[in-house]
N, C-alpha and C positions, 0 to 999 in steps of 0.2 A: 689791864691797862694796854691799849692799842699800841702796836709797835710801829713809829714812824721811821722812816729814812733819814736820820739825822744827820748831817756831816761829821765825822769824827771829835772835834773840838767840841761841838755843841752837845752832841750825845753824853762827853765825858764830864762836862759842866752837867748838864741833867741828872746822872748816873751821880753826882759825887754831893749834887744839893737833897735827892734825895736821901744820902745820908748824913745829911748836914755837915759834911767835911771840909773844913775852910780851907786846908793846903791842897785837895784835890780838886776844888772848886777853883784853885786859882790858876791851877798846872797849866789849862788850855788856851792862858789869855797870855799875849804877847808882853813884854816886861815894859812898855810906853802905853798899852791898851787903853783907851777912854772908855769909861761906861757912865751914861746918863742916865740917872733914876729921876722920874718926874723933872726934868729940867737943872738939876743940879750933876756938875760932872765932876768924875772922879776921876783918877789919871795914875797909871802905875800900880804897881802890887800892893804897896803900904796903903795908898787911900782906896783902894778894893777892896784889900783886907778887911780893913775897917769898916767898911761901909756893909759887908757880908755879916761880921760880928755882930753889928749892931741893928741891921735891919733885916738879916734873914736868920741867923744861929740863934738870936734872942729872941725871936718869935716864933721859930721853929716853922718858918714858912719854906714850902716847898712846891715847887712849880711842876704842875705834871701836864706838859704840851700835849696837845691832842689835835694840830694842826701845824704843818708844816708847808709853806711857799717859797718860790725865790721872785724877789723884786730887785728888777738890776744887778746888782753886787752885794745886794743884802737876801740873808736870809731870813724870813718874818715865821717866828715861832710862836703859836697862840695857845693859852690853856690858864686852867684855875691855877690858882696857891692857896693854899688853906695853911692855917698855923693859928696861934695863940694873937690874934690883931684884930681889931675892929672891921666889922663887914667880912670876915673870912665866911668863905672863900670869896677872893675877889679875881675876876679875869684878868688877866696881862696879855701883852702884846711884847716880844722881845726881839728885836730887829740885829741881827749877829751881821758883822762885816768879817770877813776871813780872810786871812793872809797866808797863804799856804794851810800849814796844820795849826794855827792859832787864831783866836780872837782878836783882833787887832781894835774892833770898834763895839760897845752893845748900848743900845738904846731899850730901855724897860718905860713903857705908858702901861697906866692902867684902863 
C-alpha cells in the first residue's frame, strides 16, 4: 500500500478501520461530528458507532485510500473498500472536514 500524506485524524481512522476497531475508529471524531453515508446523516459518537458496527465491521469493510487532495476546507480521500458485501470492492470517496485534530464531518459516497 502506498503511503499517503494523510492528516493525523484521518490516518488514525484509516489505521483503525484496517483493524476493524470501532473504538479506535471513533476516537478521531469530534463529539458532535456528523457522518453522511449515501445521504443518511449520523450525528455524535453513539449514532456513528452504530453505523460502524452495522455497516463496516459486520461486513468487514476495509477502506484503502489511494489518493488524497484538498478541496477548500475539505480533505478528499478516495480508494477501494473490500469486504463481505455485494459488489466488493467498491470505490468510495470520503470527504473529511477537520477542526483542529478532530474529524468534524465526513461524507461518504460510492
